[in-house]
N, C-alpha and C positions, 0 to 999 in steps of 0.2 A: 822759191823755185816755182817754175811755171807749169802750165798744163802739158808741156812737151814730154813730161815723164810718163812712160807707159804704166798702166795699172799694176802690172806685176812688180815693177820696181817700186812704185808707190807703196804697195802692200808690204814689201820687205823693209823699206825705210820707216814706215809707220810702226811696224813690229819692233824694229830696233829702238825707235823713240819710246815705245811702251815697255821695252825690255820683255817682250813676249816671244819666247823661243818657239812655242808651238806655231804661232802665226808666221814667224820668220821662216821656219822650215817648210811650212805649207806653201810658201810663195814659189818654191822650187819644183821643177819637174822631178819625177821619181828617179831619173838618171842624171839629174842636174849635179853641178859641182861648184865648190868654192876653191879658188886658187889664191892662197894667202902667201904672197911673196915667193911663189914657186912651189909651195907645198899644196898638194891637191887632196880634196876631201869630196868623194863622190857618193851620192845617194843620201836619202833622208837621215839614216842613222849616223853616218859619218859627219854630215853637216851639223846635226844636232850636237854631237860630241864636240866638234870643233867650236861651235858657238858657245857651248857651256864653258869651255876652257879659255876662249880667246875673244869673244865678242859680248854677247848678252850676259854671260856669267861673270864678266868683268865690269858690269854696269857701264857699258860703253855709252858715250854721248857723241853726237855729231853736231858741230856748229859751223856757221858760215858756209853751209853747203850750197854749191852752185853747179850747174851743168857746164862741164868744160868741153864736151863733145856730144852734140845731139845726134839722134838717129838710133840705129840698131846695128852694132852695140852702142849703148849710151854710156858715157863716162861722167861721173861727178867728182868734184874735188871737195873735200871736207876736212875740217880739223877734228881729229879723233881725240877724245878724252876718256876718262874713266880710270879703272884700277889696273889696266894693262898698258898696251902701247898708247902713247900720247904723241900726236904730231899730225902733220898734213899727210893725207893719202888720197890716191885716186882709186875709185871703185868703178869697174867697168862691168856692165850688165848686158848679157845677151838674152833676149826674150824670144821664145818660140811658143806659139799656141797659148798665149796669155799666161805663161809660166816662165820662171827663170831657168834657162838652160845652164847659165853660169854667172858667177860673180868673181871677178879677178881683182885683187888688191895689189897695188904697186905704189911706188914713191910718188 
């Protein structure tokens, strides 16, 4: 991946790679949210709980990650692996004030 990825998105992706839930949650604004295939989790506590059960808590891996839509919002396409969902997914990140306002996961 290239330098076109904003710092807030890079922090979240690095946290996912390191399986570091504290760093992942810290990448979000206090009122930020995750939209996981239509299910919304808003605020740090709900994002942490979601990640414990669906992302970092499932030892997620991202491989073959590439930017599919540059800009803001930015969308990446990645192959998700781990102990939960496995398969290709798009992750769309909206960055506001160097924090993630949202992360939306779709097919």
